[in-house]
C-alpha positions, 0 to 999 in steps of 0.5 A, a space after each residue: 500500500 505504500 508503494 501504491 500511495 508512493 506512485 499515486 503521489 508522483 502521479 499527482 505530481 506530474 498532473 499538477 506541474 502540468 495543470 499548473 506550470 506548463 502552457 501549453 500542457 503536455 497530453 503524455 504527462 496528462 496520460 500519466 497523471 491519469 492513474 493518481 485518481 484510481 490508485 488513489 480511490 482502491 488505497 482509499 477503499 481496501 482501508 475503509 472495507 478492512 475497517 468499515 466500523 472506523 467510518 465515522 473517525 477516517 471522515 473526521 481525519 479527511 473533513 480535517 485536512 480537505 479543509 486544511 489543504 484548500 487554501 493551497 489548492 486554491 493559491 497553486 491553481 490561481 487562474 488555472 481553477 475557480 477558488 471555489 473549485 473545491 479538491 480532491 480530499 473532499 471527494 473522499 471525504 464526502 464518501 467517508 461520510 457517506 459510508 459512516 451515516 449508511 453503515 451505523 444505519 444513523 437517522 435519516 441516513 439517505 436522505 442526509 446522503 442525497 442532500 451530501 451529494 447535492 452540496 458537494 456535486 458540483 464544487 468538485 466537477 469544477 477541478 475533481 472529477 464531481 458526481 464520478 468522483 464520488 461514485 468511482 470512489 463507492 463503488 471501489 469500497 463496494 468491490 473490495 468489501 464483497 459486497 456485490 458479486 465480483 463480476 458486476 463489481 468489476 465491471 461497474 468499477 470499469 465503467 465508473 473508470 471510464 467516466 472519470 474522463 466523460 467530461 473531457 468528451 465535450 471539448 475535447 477530440 474523441 480519439 485525443 480522450 480515448 489516448 491519452 485518457 482512458 486508455 491511461 487511466 483503465 491501464 497505468 493502475 493495472 500495470 501498476 497494480 501488478 508490478 507491487 503484487 510481486 513485491 514481498 511484503 515485510 509487514 513493516 510501514 517505510 510511510 509515517 502515518 498521514 504523510 501523504 497529506 503533508 505532502 498532499 498541502 506541501 506539493 501544492 505551496 512548492 507549486 503554487 510560489 514556482 507559479 507565481 515567481 513564473 508569473 512575474 518573470 522572477 525565474 
């Protein structure tokens, strides 16, 4: 899992560097960045499926870091995204909260879940996959928790994974979407999963807990500073 996190972090860094620092952006780097979301979703789904009873605790952590990260995200993507576009951690926060409510069967859980999705779907669609991202993460959890039959879950997962790139079809030629978005989104995570499956497990983690959150904030801050320096011709 730590290896997958490292690969996903590198892919995310490449994707954000491509979006923030390069003009025009590189299609090749964009393709590499497509594997970040599927890998993070699988890591999240694994942890959630393994300990659903801790969903509310995990949701509180996700909400906390999503809020902490938002100023860094707005700073880094200034001029690229509107200030109210939400970072990807809000997708995982919403999904954690939905699972916590439904799993614990809290009062009015389904009504609260629908309202929560309705509230966050649009601001997340601006930079963080929107409703398609929420659905993809939830299906990933269902698949790893074995709640739905294996083949059905896998088919739903693949369809929802492809749908992450559906918004691009509106603005980009379909051949570019297929070659640089859909194929990398499907194939690169599978390649990484196959590769990491051969790694010998020692039982010890080499990444300290919550490292991802600190690196997420840190890399956005650094990229934001570099973008400002480039904008004013300092570098």
